[in-house]
N, C-alpha and C positions, 0 to 999 in steps of 0.2 A: 750646409753652410747656414741655411736659414734657421735650423734648430739651434745652432750655436749662438746666433744673434738673438734669438728669442730668449735663450737662457741668460745671456748677458743682460738683456733688457729687464728680465724678471729680477735678476740679482740687484740691479741698480734701483729698481722700484722698491724692493724690500729694504735696501740700505736706507733709502729716503724715508720709508715708514719708520724704521728703527730710530733714525736720527730725530724724527719729529715727535716720537712718543714721549709722554711725560709720566708713563705708568711703569713703575719699577717691576710690578708683577708680570706685565707683558714682556719686559726685557728678560726677566728670569725664565719665563716659559720658552722664549726664543732660544736662549742660551742652552737650556736643558735639551731642547729638540736637536740643536746643532751638535752639542757635545755627545749626545747619545746616538748620533747618526752612524750607521754602519754602511759597508759597501752595498750598492744596489743588488737586490736579488734579481735574477733574470726575469722572474715573473712580474716584477714591478716595471720593467722597461720594454716589454713586448707590446705590440700594437693590440688594439681592441679586436681586430680581425683574428690575430693569432691566438688571443686568449679565448675567443669564442670557438675557434677551431679545436683547441685543446679540450675545452669543456664538452664539446659535442663528441669528440673522440673518447673521452673518459666515460661519458654517459652510454655510448654504444658498447664500450668494453664491459661496463657494469651490467649490461643487458646480455652479455655473452656474444655479442656480434663482433667476432674477431676473425681475422684472416691469418692462417698459419704463415710463418716466415717463409717456408719453402714455396708457397704459392705466390707470395709477393716477389720473391727472387726470380721465379720462372717468368712472371709477367714482365718484370723489368728487363730481363735478358731478351725477351721477344721484342719489347717496345724499343729498346736501344741497340738492337742487333749485337748483343754481347756474346752470342754463341753459347 
């Protein structure tokens, strides 16, 4: 709920800035950004912790530090008593 309120507050703040500007070029740039906007990419909306975790995982994979799928599944079955 807090994130929604923060988003609404940010929108109101931006509307106020747009209303108060006297610079046509600034308005043109804002319009270009908003009209060119596409749906959020999942990478743009994940947390910093998630992004860091992904980057660390990719770095390990690039170094060849991988665990075979079969090993992961065996460990999960033991950990969660999945038989």
